[in-house]
C-alpha positions, 0 to 999 in steps of 0.5 A, a space after each residue: 625054162 627060159 623059152 617057156 617064160 619068153 613064150 608066156 611073156 609074148 603070149 601075155 603081150 598078144 592077149 593084152 592088145 585086145 581083140 585080134 584084127 586079122 586071122 594072122 594074129 590068131 595064127 601067130 598066137 596059136 603058134 606060140 601056144 603050140 610051142 608052149 605045148 598048150 595044144 588045146 589052146 592052139 587049136 582054139 586059136 586056129 579055129 578062131 583064125 580060120 573062122 575069122 578068115 572065112 567071115 571077115 577077110 575072104 567073103 563068100 563072093 571072093 572065095 571062088 576067085 584064085 587067091 593064093 594067099 588065101 589058100 596058102 594061109 588057110 592050108 598052113 592053119 589047117 595043117 598046124 591045127 591037125 598037128 596039134 590034134 596029133 599031139 592030143 591023140 585025135 588022129 581022126 580029127 587030125 587027118 581031116 585037117 591034114 587032108 584039107 591042107 593037102 587038098 589046098 596044096 600045102 606040100 608039107 601036108 602031103 608028108 604029114 598025111 603019109 606019116 599019120 593018115 595013110 596007115 
């Protein structure tokens, strides 16, 4: 119970600071929601963070350049969004995200892919 209360307090603080300024803020908030078992809310934040990163942090002219931080951050977001979808029994959607994370080089995604998607 105290973990949930602490998480709710952190979430309240994050939400009250205004609009997110980076995809990391969306991803951090999504992780808190995941821990609070608010999987639908976490997916929404992962969606916004991924979109924010694509539009604001990594414009089209930079996407083709080697940028390990871009790949690592987004791959982790896709994987975590996929795990949220697993919790919500959306295996097809989850496997799309997990496969994308694996294609981007996330090592944890390969294990999750074997566990959930290669059956």
